C-alpha positions as CSV (number, residue, x, y, z in Angstrom):
1,L,43.3,-57.5,29.8
2,Q,44.1,-53.9,30.6
3,V,46.8,-52.7,28.1
4,G,48.6,-49.4,28.6
5,R,52.0,-47.7,28.3
6,M,54.3,-46.4,31.0
7,R,56.7,-43.6,30.4
8,V,60.2,-44.6,31.6
9,P,63.7,-42.9,31.6
10,L,66.1,-43.9,28.8
11,G,68.9,-44.8,31.4
12,V,72.2,-43.1,31.1
13,I,72.7,-40.1,28.8
14,G,76.2,-39.2,27.5
15,A,76.7,-35.6,26.7
16,I,79.7,-34.3,24.8
17,Y,79.8,-30.6,24.4
18,E,82.2,-27.8,23.5
19,S,82.3,-24.2,24.5
20,R,79.3,-23.3,26.7
21,P,79.6,-24.1,30.4
22,N,75.9,-23.5,31.0
23,V,75.2,-26.7,29.1
24,T,76.6,-28.5,32.1
25,I,73.7,-27.4,34.4
26,D,71.1,-27.5,31.6
27,I,71.8,-31.1,30.7
28,A,72.4,-32.3,34.3
29,S,69.1,-30.8,35.5
30,I,66.9,-32.1,32.7
31,C,68.5,-35.6,32.9
32,L,67.8,-35.8,36.6
33,K,64.3,-34.4,36.2
34,S,63.5,-37.1,33.6
35,G,65.0,-39.9,35.8
36,N,68.2,-40.4,33.9
37,G,71.8,-40.5,34.9
38,V,74.2,-38.4,32.9
39,L,77.9,-38.6,32.0
40,L,79.3,-35.1,31.0
41,R,82.3,-34.4,28.9
42,S,83.1,-30.7,28.3
43,G,85.4,-29.2,25.7
44,S,88.8,-28.0,26.9
45,D,88.1,-24.3,26.3
46,A,85.3,-24.4,28.9
47,H,86.6,-27.3,31.0
48,A,87.4,-25.4,34.2
49,S,84.1,-23.6,34.4
50,S,82.2,-26.8,33.5
51,A,84.0,-28.8,36.2
52,V,83.0,-26.3,38.9
53,L,79.4,-26.4,37.8
54,A,79.4,-30.2,37.6
55,A,80.8,-30.3,41.2
56,I,77.9,-28.0,42.3
57,A,75.4,-30.3,40.6
58,A,76.9,-33.4,42.2
59,R,76.8,-31.9,45.6
60,A,73.2,-30.9,45.1
61,V,72.3,-34.4,44.0
62,E,73.7,-35.8,47.3
63,E,72.0,-33.2,49.4
64,A,68.7,-34.1,47.7
65,G,69.1,-37.8,48.6
66,L,69.5,-38.9,45.0
67,P,72.0,-41.5,43.9
68,A,75.5,-40.1,44.4
69,H,76.7,-40.9,40.9
70,A,73.6,-39.7,39.0
71,V,75.8,-36.9,37.6
72,E,79.3,-37.7,36.6
73,F,81.8,-35.4,35.0
74,I,84.9,-36.5,33.1
75,Q,87.8,-34.6,34.5
76,S,90.3,-35.4,31.8
77,T,90.5,-33.3,28.6
78,D,92.3,-36.1,26.7
79,R,90.6,-36.6,23.4
80,A,90.9,-40.3,23.9
81,E,88.2,-40.1,26.5
82,V,85.7,-39.1,23.8
83,G,86.5,-42.3,21.9
84,A,86.1,-44.3,25.0
85,M,82.7,-42.8,25.7
86,L,81.6,-43.5,22.1
87,R,82.5,-47.2,22.5
88,A,80.7,-47.6,25.9
89,H,77.4,-48.7,24.5
90,E,76.9,-51.2,27.3
91,Y,76.8,-48.3,29.8
92,I,75.5,-45.3,27.9
93,D,72.0,-45.5,26.4
94,L,72.0,-42.3,24.4
95,M,74.6,-39.9,23.2
96,V,73.8,-36.2,22.9
97,P,76.5,-34.0,21.2
98,R,76.4,-30.2,21.5
99,G,78.8,-28.4,19.3
100,G,80.0,-27.7,15.8
101,A,79.7,-29.7,12.7
102,D,83.0,-31.6,13.1
103,L,82.1,-32.8,16.6
104,I,78.7,-33.9,15.6
105,R,80.0,-35.7,12.5
106,R,82.6,-37.6,14.6
107,I,80.1,-38.7,17.1
108,R,77.6,-39.8,14.4
109,D,80.4,-41.8,12.7
110,E,82.0,-43.4,15.8
111,A,79.2,-43.8,18.4
112,T,78.2,-47.4,19.2
113,M,75.0,-46.3,20.9
114,P,72.0,-44.3,19.5
115,V,72.8,-40.6,18.9
116,V,70.4,-37.7,18.9
117,A,72.2,-34.9,17.1
118,G,71.3,-31.5,15.9
119,G,72.0,-27.9,16.7
120,I,73.6,-27.2,13.3
121,G,71.6,-24.4,11.9
122,V,71.5,-23.2,8.3
123,C,68.3,-21.3,8.8
124,H,66.4,-19.4,6.2
125,T,63.8,-16.6,6.3
126,Y,61.8,-16.3,3.1
127,V,60.1,-12.9,2.4
128,D,57.2,-13.7,0.1
129,D,55.7,-11.4,-2.6
130,E,52.6,-11.0,-0.3
131,A,54.6,-10.2,2.8
132,E,53.9,-7.1,5.0
133,L,57.3,-5.5,4.7
134,D,57.4,-3.7,8.1
135,M,56.8,-7.0,9.8
136,A,59.3,-8.7,7.5
137,E,62.0,-6.2,8.5
138,R,61.4,-6.7,12.2
139,I,61.5,-10.5,11.8
140,V,64.6,-10.5,9.7
141,V,66.5,-8.2,12.0
142,N,65.6,-10.2,15.1
143,A,66.4,-13.5,13.5
144,K,69.9,-12.3,12.5
145,T,71.0,-10.0,15.2
146,Q,69.4,-10.9,18.5
147,R,71.9,-13.7,19.2
148,P,73.9,-14.4,16.0
149,S,76.1,-17.1,17.5
150,V,73.2,-19.5,18.2
151,C,71.9,-22.3,16.0
152,N,68.5,-20.8,15.4
153,A,69.8,-17.5,14.1
154,M,69.0,-16.7,10.4
155,D,71.8,-17.5,8.0
156,T,70.2,-16.9,4.6
157,L,67.6,-14.3,3.6
158,L,65.5,-15.3,0.6
159,V,63.5,-12.5,-1.0
160,H,60.9,-12.8,-3.7
161,S,61.9,-10.8,-6.8
162,D,58.6,-8.9,-6.9
163,V,59.4,-7.2,-3.5
164,A,63.2,-7.2,-3.7
165,A,63.5,-3.6,-5.0
166,S,61.3,-2.2,-2.2
167,F,62.5,-4.5,0.6
168,L,66.2,-5.2,0.2
169,P,67.4,-1.6,0.5
170,R,65.5,-1.0,3.8
171,V,66.3,-4.3,5.4
172,A,70.0,-4.0,4.3
173,R,70.1,-0.6,6.0
174,A,68.5,-2.0,9.2
175,L,70.9,-5.0,9.2
176,G,73.9,-2.7,8.5
177,D,72.9,-0.6,11.5
178,H,73.3,-3.7,13.6
179,G,76.8,-4.5,12.2
180,V,75.7,-7.2,9.8
181,T,77.8,-8.0,6.7
182,L,75.8,-9.2,3.7
183,H,76.9,-11.8,1.2
184,V,74.7,-11.1,-1.8
185,D,73.9,-12.7,-5.2
186,D,74.2,-10.7,-8.4
187,R,70.7,-9.5,-8.4
188,A,70.7,-8.4,-4.8
189,A,74.0,-6.5,-5.1
190,G,72.5,-3.7,-7.1
191,L,69.7,-3.2,-4.7
192,V,71.7,-3.3,-1.5
193,G,74.2,-0.7,-2.7
194,D,76.0,0.9,0.2
195,A,73.2,0.3,2.7
196,A,75.4,-2.3,4.5
197,P,78.8,-3.9,4.0
198,A,78.3,-6.4,1.2
199,F,80.4,-9.0,-0.7
200,P,79.6,-11.3,-3.6
201,V,78.2,-14.5,-2.2
202,E,80.2,-17.7,-2.7
203,P,78.4,-20.9,-3.5
204,E,79.5,-22.5,-0.3
205,D,78.1,-19.6,1.7
206,Y,74.6,-20.9,1.2
207,D,75.6,-24.0,3.2
208,R,77.3,-22.0,6.0
209,E,76.1,-21.7,9.5
210,W,77.6,-18.2,10.1
211,L,77.4,-18.0,13.9
212,S,78.3,-14.3,13.4
213,L,76.9,-11.1,12.1
214,D,77.0,-12.3,8.5
215,C,74.1,-13.2,6.3
216,S,73.7,-14.6,2.8
217,V,71.1,-12.9,0.6
218,H,69.4,-14.6,-2.4
219,I,66.6,-13.4,-4.6
220,V,64.1,-16.0,-5.8
221,D,61.3,-15.8,-8.3
222,S,58.7,-17.9,-6.6
223,L,57.8,-20.0,-3.5
224,D,58.9,-23.0,-5.5
225,D,62.4,-21.5,-5.9
226,A,62.5,-20.7,-2.1
227,L,61.5,-24.2,-1.2
228,D,64.0,-25.7,-3.7
229,H,66.8,-23.6,-2.2
230,I,65.9,-24.7,1.4
231,E,65.7,-28.3,0.3
232,V,69.3,-28.1,-1.1
233,H,70.9,-26.0,1.5
234,G,68.9,-26.2,4.7
235,S,70.0,-28.3,7.7
236,G,66.5,-29.2,8.9
237,H,66.7,-26.8,11.8
238,S,64.4,-23.7,11.5
239,E,62.8,-22.2,8.5
240,A,60.5,-19.1,8.3
241,I,58.2,-17.5,5.8
242,V,56.8,-14.0,6.0
243,T,53.6,-13.7,4.1
244,D,49.9,-12.6,4.2
245,S,49.0,-15.5,1.8
246,Y,47.2,-18.3,3.6
247,A,47.9,-20.7,0.7
248,A,51.6,-19.8,0.7
249,A,51.9,-20.2,4.5
250,Q,50.1,-23.6,4.4
251,R,52.3,-24.9,1.6
252,F,55.5,-23.7,3.3
253,Q,54.4,-25.5,6.5
254,R,53.9,-28.7,4.6
255,E,56.9,-28.7,2.4
256,A,59.7,-27.0,4.3
257,D,61.6,-29.9,5.9
258,A,62.7,-28.6,9.3
259,S,62.3,-29.4,13.0
260,A,60.3,-26.1,13.3
261,V,58.6,-24.0,10.7
262,F,57.6,-20.4,11.4
263,V,55.0,-18.3,9.7
264,N,55.4,-14.6,10.3
265,A,57.7,-15.1,13.3
266,S,61.5,-15.2,13.9
267,T,63.5,-18.5,13.8
268,Y,65.0,-17.4,17.1
269,F,61.9,-18.8,18.8
270,N,63.0,-22.4,18.2
271,D,63.9,-23.0,21.8
272,G,62.6,-25.3,24.5
273,A,61.8,-22.5,26.9
274,Q,59.9,-20.6,24.2
275,F,57.9,-23.7,23.3
276,G,56.9,-24.2,26.9
277,L,59.2,-27.2,27.4
278,G,61.5,-25.7,30.0
279,C,65.2,-26.3,29.5
280,E,66.4,-28.6,26.8
281,V,69.4,-30.8,26.0
282,G,69.5,-29.5,22.4
283,I,67.5,-29.1,19.3
284,S,67.4,-32.3,17.2
285,T,67.3,-32.0,13.4
286,Q,66.6,-35.8,13.1
287,K,63.2,-37.3,12.6
288,M,63.8,-40.2,15.0
289,H,63.7,-40.5,18.1
290,A,63.1,-36.8,18.8
291,R,62.7,-33.7,16.6
292,G,63.1,-30.1,17.6
293,P,63.8,-29.0,21.2
294,M,64.5,-32.0,23.4
295,G,62.8,-31.5,26.7
296,L,61.8,-33.9,29.5
297,R,59.5,-36.1,27.4
298,E,62.2,-36.6,24.7
299,L,64.5,-38.0,27.3
300,T,62.1,-40.8,28.1
301,S,60.8,-43.9,26.3
302,Y,57.9,-46.2,27.2
303,K,57.2,-49.7,28.1
304,W,54.0,-51.6,27.5
305,V,52.2,-52.7,30.7
306,V,49.6,-55.5,30.5
307,L,47.4,-56.2,33.6
308,G,45.5,-59.5,33.7
309,T,43.5,-61.8,35.9
310,G,45.0,-65.1,34.8
311,Q,44.4,-64.9,31.1
312,V,46.4,-67.1,28.7
313,R,46.7,-67.0,25.0
314,T,45.5,-69.9,22.8
């Protein structure tokens, strides 16, 4: 017997998303490329733009000779349509939500088909006591300010107490120059001073995906403390360490529970295009069926193929 596996499409992908019209084209194109059909449902605030883009995609599908209904867009903005989609497990093979925590929570709770969810980032950058501080400053500023409204932006800065006095004033000034407001713990408050706008951190801030030019700051006394903080407050999205210690970097890679772990690099790199996958349908924070950026391969499954010459099993 010759036994192998064949990569196959999942079938029909349902995509429910909120405020970014570009998601329409991103998801439609990657579903078509992977051999899947797609049913798109946009949020009301971006519905008009999404509808135009979906019509362009549908026209391109027909002109390419592909099945006419491979890309479908729900024209209604009635919330009841979302519930109908979530019950349509006999027609939709996988549901992919793109949006805020409330949307993702609803879809996880109500969907009758498998869901690959993610995109909620509570991302940390930990500056170790053996970090090169110039590099750490560049990484922190990039992770927070390059695109603060995306899920891979840094939300909490963790700083080892041994370097806090030398690092926090300078990085606070750099972040302040980019318009960042800091939410600092008691120990960090005295070091930040007036280098940037700063407020006392609230306990719930550590669980917040800011999606803005805001950042929580917490001083830790060890790598253990940093990992414990990430374990409690992280969302499993993107975690980074800045360090010159090989042992610390290796341990962080093993123990930080996230879809992507970065050593001496910005969390902003957690992206399908940056990883060489092309466009993506989202970044999964789950461990099954896909984790991290979901590219072409993650929108397929496999079947076993067995080739024989008349063999029977006894």
